[in-house]
VOZA-967986 format. One record per residue (C-alpha): residue in one letter; x, y, z. Coordinates in steps of 0.1 Angstrom, whole numbers, plus 2048, in hexadecimal, padded with zeros to 3 digits. Layout:
// residues N
AXYZ ...
END
This chain:
// residues 182
X800800800 X80E8227F7 X81A838814 X80185380C X7E583A80F X7F282D830 X7F385183D X7D0857832 X7C4837842 X7D4840863 X7C5863862 X7A385585A X7A583E879 X7B085D88D X790870883 X77985388A X78A84C8AC X7838708B7 X75E8698B4 X7618498C8 X77385C8E4 X7578758E6 X73E85A8EC X753847906 X75986791A X734868923 X733844931 X75583D941 X76A851958 X78A86494F X7A184D964 X79182D956 X795839932 X7B8845938 X7C4825948 X7B380E92E X7BE82090F X7E182B91B X7E7806923 X7D97FD900 X7F18168F0 X80E804902 X8027E28F6 X7FF7EF8D2 X8227FE8D3 X8307DC8E0 X81F7CA8C3 X82B7E58AB X84E7E08B8 X84C7BB8B1 X83E7C388E X85A7DB887 X8747C1892 X8637A687D X8617BF85F X83B7BA85D X82F7DA84D X80A7D084D X80A7C9873 X81D7EA878 X8027FD866 X7E77EB879 X7F87F389A X7FD817890 X7D881A88A X7D08088AB X7E781F8BE X7D883F8AE X7B58328B6 X7BE82A8DB X7D084B8DE X7B185E8D2 X79B84B8EA X7AC858909 X7D086690C X7CB87F8EF X7AC8918FB X7A9888920 X7CA89892A X7BC8BA91F X79A8B492E X7A98A894F X7C18C6952 X7A38DD94D X7908CC968 X7A98C9983 X7C08E897E X7BB90D982 X7C4924965 X7E992696E X7EB900971 X7DB8FB94F X7F4913940 X81190194F X8028DF946 X7FD8E9922 X8208F791F X82F8D792E X8198C1918 X8248D48F8 X8488D5903 X8488AF908 X8378AA8E6 X8538C08D6 X86E8AC8E7 X85F88B8DC X85C8988B9 X8808A48B9 X88F8848C8 X87B8698B7 X890869897 X8AF8668AC X8A08498BF X89583989E X8B983B892 X8C982F8B2 X8B08158BF X89F80C89E X87A80F899 X8737F08AE X8887FD8CB X87781F8C9 X85480F8C9 X85F7F98E6 X86B8178FA X84B82A8F4 X83780B8FE X84980A91F X84282F924 X81D82891F X81D80B938 X82E823951 X81483D949 X7F882494F X80781B971 X80984097A X7E4845970 X7D9827985 X7EC8339A3 X7E88599A2 X7CC86598B X7AB86C99D X78986798C X775887985 X757877975 X73787F989 X7488989A0 X73C8BC9A4 X7528D8999 X75C8E09BD X7648BB9C4 X77A8BA9A5 X78B8DB9B0 X7938CC9D2 X79C8A99C5 X7C28AE9C8 X7C28C79E5 X7D68BDA03 X7C28D1A1C X79F8C4A12 X79B8B2A33 X7A18D3A46 X78C8E8A2E X76C8D5A2A X7568DFA0C X7398F5A16 X71B901A02 X729925A05 X74A9199F5 X7369079DA X7219279D3 X74093D9D2 X7519259BA X7349239A3 X72F9499A3 X75494E99A X75193397F X732944970 X744966971 X76195895E X74B948944 X73696793D 
END
């Protein structure tokens, strides 16, 4: 299959996967989706590493499409959604800058990794990174599905036991949120 056709196929899968992610977000929690699909990304990268080592181009293409699909089901969109839910404006700015800096670094160093480790070694390394990410998600990420805005805001606060939520705090928070949105 020509390279241009392969690229079009992968991009088509990407577009369709975005629609699937939108549906899943309404039924499953952020942590659940992140853990399942980040783990799946790791699995697909391990299989892609094998395919690259075995020089099986068809399997590599299939695993690329599977990875893109899994990425669009959770790690792609949920990172941005989760940052917006749990962080204040300054935190979101720092998180976005860090995210794009890491994307830039990965983009810059992937060709070097491909040259030094080969494609199979690079896919293996990225698969390991996804497994580590899945473990991090399971241990540290907190679920936000079904929580009120104030509960989400206080999810990672250390002093939440000493500062119980009150209706006054909820009202003030909602008033501030409404003022920002209008």
